[in-house]
ZAMARGU-4260 file (C-alpha; in steps of 0.2 Angstrom, whole numbers, plus 5000, padded with zeros to 4 digits):
<rodrens>
0) 5565/5007/5668 | 5582/5005/5660 | 5588/5022/5665 | 5607/5024/5668 | 5615/5035/5679
5) 5616/5053/5672 | 5632/5063/5671 | 5633/5081/5678 | 5632/5089/5661 | 5615/5081/5657
10) 5608/5086/5674 | 5611/5104/5671 | 5599/5106/5656 | 5582/5101/5664 | 5575/5098/5681
15) 5569/5081/5677 | 5586/5074/5676 | 5587/5077/5695 | 5572/5066/5698 | 5579/5052/5687
20) 5596/5053/5696 | 5587/5054/5714 | 5575/5040/5709 | 5591/5029/5706 | 5599/5034/5722
25) 5584/5033/5734 | 5570/5024/5725 | 5561/5019/5741 | 5563/5035/5751 | 5549/5047/5754
30) 5550/5062/5742 | 5534/5072/5747 | 5521/5069/5761 | 5504/5077/5763 | 5490/5073/5775
35) 5483/5059/5764 | 5497/5053/5754 | 5516/5049/5754 | 5526/5046/5738 | 5543/5039/5735
40) 5555/5046/5723 | 5553/5030/5712 | 5534/5032/5712 | 5536/5051/5709 | 5547/5047/5694
45) 5535/5034/5686 | 5519/5043/5689 | 5526/5059/5682 | 5533/5050/5667 | 5516/5043/5664
50) 5508/5060/5664 | 5522/5067/5653 | 5520/5053/5640 | 5501/5056/5640 | 5504/5074/5636
55) 5517/5070/5623 | 5505/5059/5614 | 5493/5074/5612 | 5506/5083/5602 | 5508/5097/5615
60) 5526/5104/5616 | 5533/5120/5624 | 5515/5125/5628 | 5507/5131/5645 | 5498/5117/5655
65) 5487/5122/5669 | 5488/5112/5685 | 5472/5114/5695 | 5473/5105/5712 | 5472/5108/5731
70) 5490/5109/5738 | 5496/5091/5739 | 5507/5077/5732 | 5496/5076/5716 | 5501/5094/5712
75) 5519/5090/5712 | 5517/5074/5702 | 5508/5084/5689 | 5522/5098/5689 | 5535/5085/5685
80) 5524/5076/5672 | 5523/5093/5663 | 5541/5095/5664 | 5545/5078/5657 | 5533/5082/5642
85) 5543/5097/5637 | 5530/5110/5642 | 5528/5122/5657 | 5516/5122/5671 | 5505/5135/5679
90) 5497/5131/5696 | 5480/5138/5699 | 5473/5138/5716 | 5456/5130/5719 | 5451/5145/5730
95) 5455/5159/5718 | 5441/5170/5713 | 5432/5166/5696 | 5436/5182/5688 | 5455/5181/5692
100) 5456/5163/5685 | 5447/5169/5670 | 5460/5183/5667 | 5474/5170/5670 | 5466/5158/5657
105) 5464/5172/5645 | 5482/5177/5646 | 5488/5159/5645 | 5476/5151/5632 | 5483/5134/5640
110) 5485/5119/5629 | 5479/5107/5643 | 5472/5107/5661 | 5477/5093/5673 | 5465/5091/5687
115) 5456/5077/5697 | 5439/5070/5693 | 5431/5078/5708 | 5438/5095/5704 | 5433/5095/5686
120) 5416/5102/5690 | 5424/5116/5700 | 5436/5120/5686 | 5422/5119/5673 | 5413/5134/5681
125) 5429/5144/5677 | 5431/5139/5659 | 5425/5123/5649 | 5434/5128/5633 | 5451/5119/5637
130) 5454/5101/5636 | 5456/5092/5653 | 5467/5078/5658 | 5460/5068/5673 | 5474/5064/5684
135) 5468/5047/5691 | 5464/5041/5673 | 5483/5040/5669 | 5490/5023/5673 | 5508/5022/5679
140) 5512/5009/5665 | 5509/5022/5652 | 5526/5030/5654 | 5537/5029/5639 | 5556/5031/5641
145) 5559/5033/5622 | 5546/5046/5619 | 5552/5056/5634 | 5570/5055/5628 | 5565/5061/5611
150) 5557/5076/5618 | 5571/5080/5631 | 5584/5080/5617 | 5574/5094/5609 | 5574/5104/5625
155) 5586/5117/5631 | 5589/5125/5648 | 5581/5141/5643 | 5564/5133/5640 | 5551/5138/5652
160) 5548/5127/5667 | 5533/5137/5675 | 5523/5153/5675 | 5517/5160/5692 | 5505/5174/5692
165) 5507/5189/5703 | 5496/5204/5706 | 5494/5217/5692 | 5491/5236/5694 | 5478/5236/5681
170) 5468/5222/5689 | 5476/5210/5676 | 5488/5197/5685 | 5505/5196/5678 | 5513/5179/5673
175) 5531/5178/5678 | 5540/5165/5667 | 5554/5155/5674 | 5566/5144/5664 | 5574/5127/5669
180) 5591/5136/5669 | 5586/5149/5682 | 5579/5136/5694 | 5594/5124/5692 | 5605/5139/5695
185) 5596/5144/5711 | 5594/5127/5718 | 5612/5123/5716 | 5617/5139/5725 | 5605/5135/5739
190) 5612/5118/5740 | 5630/5124/5741 | 5627/5138/5752 | 5616/5130/5765 | 5623/5112/5763
195) 5607/5104/5759 | 5608/5085/5758 | 5598/5069/5757 | 5596/5068/5776 | 5587/5084/5777
200) 5568/5086/5779 | 5559/5102/5773 | 5542/5108/5780 | 5533/5117/5766 | 5522/5132/5771
205) 5521/5141/5754 | 5506/5138/5742 | 5513/5130/5726 | 5507/5146/5716 | 5519/5156/5727
210) 5537/5155/5722 | 5544/5152/5739 | 5538/5134/5737 | 5551/5132/5724 | 5566/5126/5735
215) 5554/5115/5745 | 5550/5106/5729 | 5567/5106/5719 | 5580/5105/5733 | 5571/5089/5739
220) 5571/5082/5721 | 5589/5087/5718 | 5596/5081/5734 | 5585/5067/5739 | 5577/5076/5754
225) 5559/5074/5760 | 5547/5088/5760 | 5532/5088/5772 | 5517/5098/5765 | 5511/5106/5782
230) 5492/5107/5783 | 5487/5125/5781 | 5476/5125/5797 | 5491/5123/5808 | 5498/5140/5804
235) 5485/5148/5816 | 5489/5136/5830 | 5507/5138/5836 | 5507/5123/5848 | 5501/5111/5835
240) 5512/5118/5822 | 5528/5116/5832 | 5522/5099/5838 | 5521/5094/5819 | 5539/5100/5816
245) 5545/5090/5830 | 5535/5074/5826 | 5541/5074/5808 | 5558/5078/5813 | 5558/5093/5801
250) 5575/5102/5801 | 5573/5115/5788 | 5559/5128/5785 | 5558/5141/5772 | 5543/5152/5777
255) 5535/5169/5774 | 5538/5180/5790 | 5520/5180/5794 | 5520/5162/5797 | 5535/5163/5809
260) 5527/5178/5818 | 5512/5167/5822 | 5523/5153/5829 | 5534/5166/5839 | 5525/5162/5855
265) 5536/5159/5871 | 5523/5148/5879 | 5523/5136/5863 | 5542/5136/5863 | 5543/5132/5881
270) 5531/5117/5879 | 5539/5110/5863 | 5557/5109/5862 | 5564/5109/5844 | 5582/5111/5848
275) 5586/5093/5844 | 5578/5094/5827 | 5577/5111/5819 | 5593/5117/5810 | 5588/5130/5798
280) 5575/5144/5797 | 5575/5154/5781 | 5562/5167/5777 | 5557/5177/5762 | 5543/5187/5754
285) 5541/5202/5766 | 5550/5211/5780 | 5554/5200/5795 | 5552/5210/5812 | 5566/5207/5823
290) 5554/5208/5838 | 5547/5191/5833 | 5563/5184/5826 | 5572/5187/5843 | 5559/5176/5851
295) 5564/5162/5839 | 5583/5166/5842 | 5581/5166/5861 | 5573/5149/5862 | 5583/5141/5847
300) 5600/5150/5848 | 5609/5136/5838 | 5598/5137/5822 | 5604/5145/5806 | 5593/5160/5802
305) 5593/5167/5785 | 5584/5182/5778 | 5581/5180/5759 | 5575/5194/5748 | 5569/5194/5730
310) 5553/5195/5719 | 5547/5181/5708 | 5555/5189/5693 | 5572/5184/5699 | 5568/5165/5704
315) 5563/5166/5723 | 5577/5177/5730 | 5593/5186/5724 | 5601/5192/5741 | 5603/5184/5758
320) 5608/5188/5775 | 5614/5175/5788 | 5609/5182/5804 | 5626/5183/5813 | 5623/5197/5826
325) 5611/5203/5839 | 5597/5216/5834 | 5586/5226/5844 | 5567/5223/5842 | 5565/5240/5832
330) 5581/5238/5821 | 5579/5233/5803 | 5586/5216/5797 | 5598/5218/5782 | 5594/5209/5766
335) 5612/5206/5765 | 5623/5201/5750 | 5620/5195/5732 | 5617/5176/5729 | 5631/5168/5719
340) 5630/5171/5700 | 5619/5186/5703 | 5624/5204/5702 | 5615/5218/5712 | 5615/5236/5705
345) 5608/5249/5717 | 5604/5264/5705 | 5600/5282/5710 | 5589/5294/5701 | 5603/5297/5689
350) 5605/5278/5685 | 5622/5278/5693 | 5628/5266/5707 | 5622/5273/5724 | 5635/5276/5737
355) 5635/5270/5755 | 5619/5276/5764 | 5612/5283/5747 | 5595/5277/5743 | 5593/5269/5726
360) 5582/5256/5717 | 5588/5238/5718 | 5591/5231/5701 | 5596/5213/5697 | 5606/5205/5683
365) 5611/5186/5680 | 5605/5169/5676 | 5591/5170/5689 | 5581/5183/5679 | 5564/5179/5671
370) 5563/5181/5652 | 5548/5192/5656 | 5529/5192/5659 | 5520/5179/5649 | 5510/5186/5634
375) 5513/5204/5641 | 5526/5213/5631 | 5521/5230/5637 | 5524/5226/5656 | 5539/5216/5652
380) 5547/5231/5643 | 5543/5242/5659 | 5553/5231/5671 | 5566/5222/5661 | 5577/5235/5653
385) 5594/5238/5646 | 5607/5239/5659 | 5611/5258/5659 | 5629/5255/5665 | 5633/5244/5650
390) 5632/5254/5633 | 5642/5241/5623 | 5631/5225/5622 | 5613/5221/5625 | 5611/5216/5644
395) 5594/5215/5653 | 5592/5220/5671 | 5576/5219/5681 | 5571/5234/5690 | 5562/5228/5706
400) 5554/5245/5712 | 5562/5242/5729 | 5571/5256/5737 | 5587/5250/5747 | 5604/5257/5753
405) 5620/5250/5759 | 5625/5251/5777 | 5643/5254/5783 | 5645/5235/5783 | 5641/5235/5764
410) 5625/5225/5768 | 5609/5230/5759 | 5595/5237/5769 | 5577/5237/5762 | 5568/5253/5764
415) 5551/5253/5755 | 5543/5251/5738 | 5546/5264/5725 | 5528/5263/5718 | 5511/5257/5726
420) 5516/5238/5726 | 5517/5231/5743 | 5523/5215/5751 | 5510/5207/5763 | 5507/5190/5770
425) 5521/5184/5759 | 5513/5190/5743 | 5518/5205/5731 | 5502/5215/5729 | 5498/5229/5717
430) 5487/5241/5727 | 5480/5246/5711 | 5472/5229/5708 | 5462/5231/5724 | 5457/5248/5719
435) 5451/5241/5702 | 5440/5228/5711 | 5433/5241/5723 | 5429/5253/5709 | 5419/5240/5701
440) 5406/5242/5714 | 5392/5253/5708 | 5391/5264/5724 | 5410/5269/5723 | 5416/5284/5713
445) 5433/5287/5722 | 5443/5275/5732 | 5461/5272/5737 | 5472/5259/5745 | 5487/5261/5757
450) 5497/5249/5767 | 5498/5252/5785 | 5516/5247/5789 | 5514/5249/5808 | 5499/5237/5809
455) 5503/5226/5794 | 5487/5229/5785 | 5479/5235/5769 | 5468/5250/5772 | 5454/5255/5760
460) 5448/5273/5759 | 5431/5277/5751 | 5421/5293/5748 | 5404/5284/5752 | 5398/5276/5767
465) 5396/5257/5764 | 5394/5242/5775 | 5411/5234/5777 | 5404/5216/5776 | 5396/5221/5759
470) 5412/5228/5752 | 5423/5213/5757 | 5410/5200/5751 | 5409/5209/5734 | 5427/5211/5730
475) 5431/5194/5737 | 5423/5188/5721 | 5437/5197/5711 | 5453/5196/5722 | 5461/5183/5733
480) 5458/5183/5752 | 5476/5189/5756 | 5472/5205/5746 | 5457/5210/5756 | 5458/5226/5766
485) 5457/5224/5785 | 5451/5242/5788 | 5439/5254/5778 | 5440/5272/5781 | 5426/5283/5774
490) 5430/5302/5770 | 5417/5314/5765 | 5429/5322/5753 | 5444/5313/5746 | 5460/5324/5747
495) 5467/5328/5729 | 5484/5335/5725 | 5489/5349/5712 | 5488/5337/5698 | 5470/5332/5702
500) 5475/5315/5708 | 5471/5307/5725 | 5483/5314/5738 | 5491/5298/5745 | 5503/5307/5756
505) 5488/5316/5764 | 5479/5300/5767 | 5494/5293/5776 | 5489/5305/5791 | 5473/5294/5793
510) 5482/5278/5796
</rodrens>
C-alpha cells in the first residue's frame, strides 16, 4: 500500500497510526479471533481503510457513526474504519432494549450506521431514519491511502475516538466522549507498566460497549498482540472457560470481578492447570472480593494480579493496585495509587484534601479525562468542574461520586458511592434509571431501588403487589438485563423521611 514506517511523533496523534505500524511489523499475525473469524493485522488495516474511505466519500467528518453488530471481529474492523475516516464510533449492542436504543439515537443523531445485511432488519425496528452502510458491501480494494491521509492531516489528538453510553439517573443514558489522546495516553501507560508486547495474547470478556474492552482492543493494535474474543456462554461454565484459556494460550485477562468469581472454583483449577500459560489477571468495574481472589491466588500464585479502578469518564481506569501481600477473605482490596500522568484528589466536604483515614470524594485530573457527556451540557457541568484547589487558571476535574480514604500505606481504599449510582456486574448503574422504568408501569405509584452489597443484587421495593415475572418482563423492554432487579419486596406503606421523600435508610433494614 506504499505506507512507510511512521515515526513516534505521528503515532501519538491518532490510534490508526498504531495499526499502520503494526501491520508493517506483523502483517500475517492474527490480530483478533472470534468463534467464526480470524483477522490478521494486514487484513484489519486494509478492510478498515476500505470502510474509512467509503465514509470519507460520503463527506462525513468528525461526526458520530453507530456500529451495530454482535460482539466479534467485524465490530472491531468497523471501529478502526470509523477512526480512519476522522469520525468517532458508538457501539450499540444488538440486545439493547428498543427504548434505550431510541434514546441513544436521539442524543447522537448519528451521521451513519454500520451494520451487516442480516442485522439491518433488526436495526430498522429501532430507527429507519439514518443512513446505513452494509459492512459486507464494502470491498477491500476501495481503500484510498491518499484520501485517508488528507483526512488524517486535518485531525488532532483531541478529536473524539468513541462515545460509550452509561446509565442515567433520569432514564436517559449518558454518552461518555473519549478522545484519541486519552486512549493513547492510557494504553501507553498500561504497556509500560505491565510490559505488554507482541508475544502476549489477551482473552476479551467485556462487551465492546463497555470501556473495559478498550485495552483488549488497543493494547493488541499498538503492540502486535492477539486478542481472543471469548464466547459469552463460557462465562457460566468454569471448566470450559479455563480450558479455553489454556487451549488458546491466553496469558493476559482483563475482566470484571464477576467473571473471575464465576471461574473461582477449586475443582476447575485442579482439573485445568493454567500455571504454564496465564501471566496477568487484571480486573476492574466493581469491587473484587478477596474471598474469590484468594482462590485464584492459591492455585496460580505466580500470576500478576492487578486491581484497576475507574469510571468510563477517565478512560477505563485511573488507579491501580498490584496485589503484593496477603489479604483475609473479609478484607477490602485497595484500589491503590494513581496511574502515570493522572492526579487523584480526595476532597472532603470542605473541598480540601482529605487526611489519612479521612473519607472524601475521589476526583481526577489529567489527560485521561473525557471532555464531557455528548450532547448533554447540563450533566457535563455537574460532574466536570473547576478544580477547587486551583484558583489561578481554568482546570477541569471529574468528580467520580465515589467515597474513598487513604490507609496507613497511602493506598486508596474504596468505600461506597456518594449517590445512588452503583457498580454491578461490571457496569455503572444509576438506580434512578431502574426506578424510572418501574414507575412507567400503570400499577405502580411508588417504588425504590437499593443495592444489596452483601448478596450483590439489585432490590426493588414496591407499594403494590405485582407478579415478579410481569414486572421483569415489562421493564426488560426499557432497560438492559444487567440492570434488572433480582429481588422484589412489597410494602403496604413506603417509609418516608421528614422531607417527604422515600426513606432509603429505613429501607436498608429490609435487605
